[in-house]
C-alpha positions as a Python dict, from the first residue, in 0.01 Angstrom:
ca = {
    (1, 'X'): (0, 0, 0),
    (2, 'X'): (29, 350, 231),
    (3, 'X'): (76, 615, -60),
    (4, 'X'): (275, 397, -296),
    (5, 'X'): (486, 157, -46),
    (6, 'X'): (454, -207, 38),
    (7, 'X'): (370, -226, 434),
    (8, 'X'): (551, -500, 640),
    (9, 'X'): (261, -665, 814),
    (10, 'X'): (521, -810, 1061),
    (11, 'X'): (572, -540, 1235),
    (12, 'X'): (214, -444, 1313),
    (13, 'X'): (186, -794, 1558),
    (14, 'X'): (378, -842, 1882),
    (15, 'X'): (549, -508, 1894),
    (16, 'X'): (155, -375, 1967),
    (17, 'X'): (72, -670, 2161),
    (18, 'X'): (392, -618, 2369),
    (19, 'X'): (264, -247, 2405),
    (20, 'X'): (-89, -336, 2484),
    (21, 'X'): (75, -532, 2818),
    (22, 'X'): (271, -277, 2885),
    (23, 'X'): (-60, -5, 2904),
    (24, 'X'): (-221, -259, 3124),
    (25, 'X'): (21, -321, 3355),
    (26, 'X'): (68, 98, 3383),
    (27, 'X'): (-357, 134, 3423),
    (28, 'X'): (-312, -116, 3687),
    (29, 'X'): (-69, 60, 3824),
    (30, 'X'): (-281, 403, 3863),
    (31, 'X'): (-603, 208, 3951),
    (32, 'X'): (-470, -26, 4222),
    (33, 'X'): (-229, 323, 4391),
    (34, 'X'): (-619, 560, 4318),
    (35, 'X'): (-785, 275, 4476),
    (36, 'X'): (-551, 246, 4788),
    (37, 'X'): (-604, 665, 4868),
    (38, 'X'): (-308, 783, 4774),
    (39, 'X'): (-231, 1087, 4606),
    (40, 'X'): (122, 1048, 4669),
    (41, 'X'): (312, 943, 4374),
    (42, 'X'): (-56, 965, 4182),
    (43, 'X'): (90, 1212, 3928),
    (44, 'X'): (463, 1004, 3822),
    (45, 'X'): (205, 682, 3788),
    (46, 'X'): (-65, 891, 3554),
    (47, 'X'): (189, 1032, 3392),
    (48, 'X'): (365, 730, 3291),
    (49, 'X'): (53, 594, 3191),
    (50, 'X'): (-15, 879, 2971),
    (51, 'X'): (383, 890, 2770),
    (52, 'X'): (316, 490, 2651),
    (53, 'X'): (-117, 546, 2579),
    (54, 'X'): (-62, 873, 2354),
    (55, 'X'): (269, 734, 2154),
    (56, 'X'): (62, 380, 2129),
    (57, 'X'): (-286, 590, 2031),
    (58, 'X'): (-103, 753, 1792),
    (59, 'X'): (59, 465, 1584),
    (60, 'X'): (-191, 264, 1592),
    (61, 'X'): (-507, 549, 1453),
    (62, 'X'): (-245, 694, 1203),
    (63, 'X'): (30, 400, 1120),
    (64, 'X'): (-198, 86, 1214),
    (65, 'X'): (-517, 75, 1089),
    (66, 'X'): (-440, 303, 818),
    (67, 'X'): (-203, 10, 693),
    (68, 'X'): (-426, -315, 790),
    (69, 'X'): (-703, -195, 603),
    (70, 'X'): (-523, -138, 299),
    (71, 'X'): (-387, -475, 317),
    (72, 'X'): (-464, -692, 71),
    (73, 'X'): (-672, -907, 347),
    (74, 'X'): (-1061, -841, 289),
    (75, 'X'): (-1058, -1012, 662),
    (76, 'X'): (-858, -798, 824),
    (77, 'X'): (-891, -467, 644),
    (78, 'X'): (-1273, -586, 761),
    (79, 'X'): (-1170, -632, 1132),
    (80, 'X'): (-935, -289, 1059),
    (81, 'X'): (-1199, -55, 949),
    (82, 'X'): (-1467, -254, 1252),
    (83, 'X'): (-1261, -194, 1575),
    (84, 'X'): (-1153, 87, 1418),
    (85, 'X'): (-1464, 306, 1405),
    (86, 'X'): (-1540, 171, 1728),
    (87, 'X'): (-1200, 319, 1907),
    (88, 'X'): (-1219, 553, 1715),
    (89, 'X'): (-1307, 833, 2007),
    (90, 'X'): (-991, 692, 2279),
    (91, 'X'): (-779, 942, 2188),
    (92, 'X'): (-1013, 1195, 2219),
    (93, 'X'): (-1200, 1076, 2554),
    (94, 'X'): (-790, 1034, 2735),
    (95, 'X'): (-729, 1346, 2587),
    (96, 'X'): (-1014, 1480, 2791),
    (97, 'X'): (-931, 1246, 3086),
    (98, 'X'): (-543, 1427, 3114),
    (99, 'X'): (-699, 1767, 3062),
    (100, 'X'): (-870, 1701, 3399),
    (101, 'X'): (-663, 1519, 3558),
    (102, 'X'): (-302, 1556, 3415),
    (103, 'X'): (27, 1770, 3512),
    (104, 'X'): (-177, 1817, 3891),
    (105, 'X'): (-24, 1717, 4293),
    (106, 'X'): (-266, 1530, 4335),
    (107, 'X'): (-445, 1592, 4694),
    (108, 'X'): (-622, 1243, 4832),
    (109, 'X'): (-976, 1415, 4847),
    (110, 'X'): (-953, 1435, 4463),
    (111, 'X'): (-831, 1060, 4512),
    (112, 'X'): (-1188, 867, 4409),
    (113, 'X'): (-1266, 1102, 4160),
    (114, 'X'): (-981, 1056, 3955),
    (115, 'X'): (-1028, 698, 3992),
    (116, 'X'): (-1400, 672, 3878),
    (117, 'X'): (-1317, 887, 3573),
    (118, 'X'): (-1025, 633, 3518),
    (119, 'X'): (-1201, 334, 3566),
    (120, 'X'): (-1463, 408, 3267),
    (121, 'X'): (-1225, 501, 3044),
    (122, 'X'): (-971, 209, 3196),
    (123, 'X'): (-1291, -36, 3032),
    (124, 'X'): (-1345, 97, 2739),
    (125, 'X'): (-971, 102, 2642),
    (126, 'X'): (-957, -288, 2791),
    (127, 'X'): (-1209, -371, 2534),
    (128, 'X'): (-959, -221, 2262),
    (129, 'X'): (-712, -383, 2366),
    (130, 'X'): (-884, -719, 2364),
    (131, 'X'): (-1055, -717, 2052),
    (132, 'X'): (-720, -562, 1905),
    (133, 'X'): (-478, -835, 2040),
    (134, 'X'): (-771, -1089, 1948),
    (135, 'X'): (-860, -979, 1645),
    (136, 'X'): (-653, -816, 1420),
    (137, 'X'): (-282, -891, 1629),
    (138, 'X'): (-336, -1282, 1674),
    (139, 'X'): (-343, -1306, 1239),
    (140, 'X'): (-19, -1107, 1210),
    (141, 'X'): (296, -1334, 1182),
    (142, 'X'): (561, -1242, 1433),
    (143, 'X'): (879, -1230, 1214),
    (144, 'X'): (977, -1081, 900),
    (145, 'X'): (1018, -1328, 623),
    (146, 'X'): (1373, -1480, 594),
    (147, 'X'): (1454, -1411, 1002),
    (148, 'X'): (1583, -1702, 1133),
    (149, 'X'): (1321, -1780, 1460),
    (150, 'X'): (1554, -1858, 1764),
    (151, 'X'): (1383, -2101, 2007),
    (152, 'X'): (1454, -2137, 2314),
}
């Protein structure tokens, strides 16, 4: 319950795992381009990552974690509180990275330093997403009660 409203936890599972997949793919795209040493197109890929990551972290930090911490399930509450604390600096770290590298036209000389900075953040982002997938989202139902599950 948040602010007197019952929160349906089913909306938190599959969509947020799917967002993790998108973020991982965008991180990989940016890192791959940087590893090639190519500045061309790097800023566009970084902006796409920023859009996905910012909206995801905003929802997790302001909606998902508070909903889970308000859950009746003590185990979920404990896991959510622990993971929220462990990942609390992710948004700030990304914003610092973005302040340094976002909104600019990269030159080939910029690419190695940018790649080092991004790799440092990517490692902690991937750890956070792995932990959330395994410890939080895997324990939530994928479908709302009363909806028929379609099988192939």
